[in-house]
N, C-alpha and C positions, 0 to 999 in steps of 0.2 A: 540549417542542418538538422539539428536537433528536433525541431519542429516539425520537419518533414517526416522523419523518422517516425515520430509518434503518430503524426496524421497517416503515413501509410499502414502502420499497424492498426490505427482505428478503422480504416477503410477495409483492410483486410478482414478484420473480425467481423465487421458489419456485412461483407459479402459471404462470411461463413454461416451467417443466419438465413440466408437464401439457399433453399434445398437445390442441389445439383451436384453433376461431376467435379465442378470447381472447388468443392468445399474442402477437400484436402489441402489442395494448393493454398487456399486462403487461410486455413488455420495454420499451416506452418508458416506462412509469410507473417501472419499476426505475431505469433510467438516469437520468431526471429526478430522481428522489429521491436518488441518489447525488450528483448535480452540486449540487442544492440543499444538500444536507449540507456539501459542500465549502465553499460560500459561507457558510454559518454559522460555519464555522470560521476563517474569515479573521482575526477579531480575535484568536485564539489564536496563530494562525501568526506575526502582525506582533508580537505580544508576545514570542515565543520568537526573534525575528529570524531566522525560518526562511524560507528564500528558494526552496526546491524545491516545498513545497506551494502557495504562492500562485501560482507559475507554471502548476502543473498546474491549479488551481482557473480561472485565465484561459484555458488551452487546453481546458478541459472544455467550454465554451460550444459553439465550432463544432464539437467532437468530437459532443456531444449532438445538434446539428441534423442532422449528417451521418448519425449512427447511427440517429436517429428515422426519417430519409426511408428508409434502407436496410431498417431493419427492416419497416416498411409496405410495401415493394416485397418483402418476403422475401427478400432476397439472402442466399443460404446461407451465404457466410462470416462476415457479421455476424450471423446467427442463431447459428452456432457460437461466436462472440465473446460474445454474450449468454448462451448456455448456459454458458461457462464463469465468466462473472460470477455467473451463478446458482448454479452449484455451490460457487463461492468463499463465497457468502453463506450457504448451507447449513450449510457446516463452520464458518463464524465464528460463526454466531448464537447457538448454545448459550453459548459462552464470553462473549458480550456481555450475553444476556438473562436466563441462569440464573446468578445470583450465586455460589452454592455452586462451580459448575462453573468460573466464571472466577477465583474466588479460590484454589480448588486449584491451577490452572495457574499463578498468581502465585506461590503457597506454593512450588511446586516450584522455580520459577525462583529465589526468593529463597534458599532452601536450597543450590541449587547455586552460585549466586554467592557465597553466603558459604563455601562449603568452597573455592572456587578462591582468594577473598582470604586465608582461612587458610593455605592452602598457599602462597601467596606472601608470607605473614607481613606482609600489609597491616594496619596498624591501624585498626579501626572498631568502632562499636557500633551496636546495633538501637535507634532512636530509637522506633519502632513496629514492627509485624509485617512490613511491608514497605518500612521506611524506613530506609535506611543513614545514618550520621552519622560525619563524621571533622573534627575541627579546626572545628567549628560549622557546616559545609556539609552539607546533606541532599540525598539521592537517593532518590526515591519510585518503586518498582515498580510500575507499573500494567500493564493489560492489554496497551497498546501496547508493552510493553517484553519482553513474552514472545515475539515472533516469530510470533504466531499468524495475525496479518495477511497477512504474506508467505508463510507456508505455506499458508494458504486461497488466496491469489491465484495462486499458482504450481501448486497442484493443480487449481485450476479450469481452468487454462491447459492444462496437461498432459491433463485429462479431458474438453476440450472437444470433442475429434474422437472419432471410432472407433478403438478400439485393442483388442488382445488383453488378457486379465487379467494375463498376464505383463508386459506393456509398462505397465500400470497399476500394478502392485506396483513393478516397478522404478522407475518415476516416483516414486513415494511414497518410497522408500529414498533416490532422488537428492535429494529435495526436503526432506522432514520432517527427518530426523536432521541433516542438513548446514545448513539455516537455524538449527535450535534450538541446536546447539553454538555455531556463529559468533554467534548472539545473546546467548549467555551470556558469551562472550569481549567482545563490545560492551558489555553493562552493565558488567562488570569495568573495561574501559578508561575508561568514562565516569567511574563513581565514582572511581576513581584519579586521573584527570586533573582532575577537578572539585573534588575535596575536597583534593588536593594543589596546586591552582592550577598547572597546568603550562604553561598557554596565556593569560596575561593580556595577550594583544595586541590592538591596535587596537580600543579601546573605542569608538570613534567608529561603527564599524559592528556591533561585537559586543555591546556592552552595551545592557541593558534597563532601566538604573537600579539593578538590585539588585547589591550588592557581590558581586565574583568571578565575575558571571555570564559574562563572556568565556570563561574555561576551558570552561565547559560548552558555550557556544556552538560553539568551535571543535571540541570533542571530539564533541558529539552531533550538531550541525547541519551540520557541513561534513566533519570527517573520517570519522565513521561513516556518513554519509548517501551520500557518494561511494564508499566501500568496499562498502556494501551495494547500491548500483546496480550496481557491477563484479561482484559475486557474482550476482546476479540475472541479468545478462546471460551470465554463464558458463554458469548453470544452465539457462538457455533454450536456449543453443546445444547443450547436452548433451542436451537433451530433444529438439531438433530431429533429432539423432543416432539418439536412442532411437525417437522416435516420428516418422518422415518426414512424415506427414500434416500435423504441426504447422508445420513448413517452409513446406508448400504454403499452409496457411492464412494464415501470417504474410505470404507474398508475395502473396496474394489481397487480403488487408486492406489492405496498403500500397498496392497499385494502385488499390482504390476509394477509400481517403481522399485519397491524393495528386491522384488523378483528380478528386475533387470539389472540392479545393483550387484545382487549376489551372483548374477550369470557372468557379469563382466569381471567381477573378483575372481570367480571361479576359474575363468579363461587365464587371469593373470598369474593365478597360483600355479596352474597346470604348466603354464609357459616356463615360470622361473623354476619349476622342478625339472622340465626338460634342460633347462640350460647347466642347473647343477650336476646333472648327468653328464 
């Protein structure tokens, strides 16, 4: 079911890239599938005590309503945003749906993380081809641990607007190698922090009932999530410098979405005032 949602969303976004009267329907279907997928993941997010993705999921509902309205009206900034999402899906889809391709990337990440851990003389063994184990604690490297999602999203952002081939190439060099290398360090940090139990703190909010999970929670769900957000913001600002049209797009999108939120809030206030009378 979940795989079909993602596949349907990917196909819809792919169709959006083909000019024609169907674009509005394809764009709305793509975003709807993405939001539906987020809601199917809520149990996993809560099981991991992840606080970022549930918040994103809640915010995705008003985002979808506003986006669908703007796509239907063919507002150019939102069409560019949808184009970026479509490009991101096209980049990500082969790794998700062609298992040998995804496993190839996971294997490379495992090899490079292993090399870094060996260089640091950190003790570990391989429980399986993609599972590190130390002191009985295991960390599995899956596709989400490779950085391909962030790379695809940022490349989608960079290529959402018209730019020269030089700008596209420089954007790729700014995004892919930087995120990939930092993601390797992220995996190394999580493996070391979890298997050595660096952060066994505040089990009331960090525990999921599994022994030792607190260290994974703080390392993976808090420290690395916040650092990753900071890195993506820095990369985004660098992209704005490299491709000025992206800065204009971001400003236009902010005005559209904030304007829609204010419009709805204004209606709610007016309605409340009428009820009090």
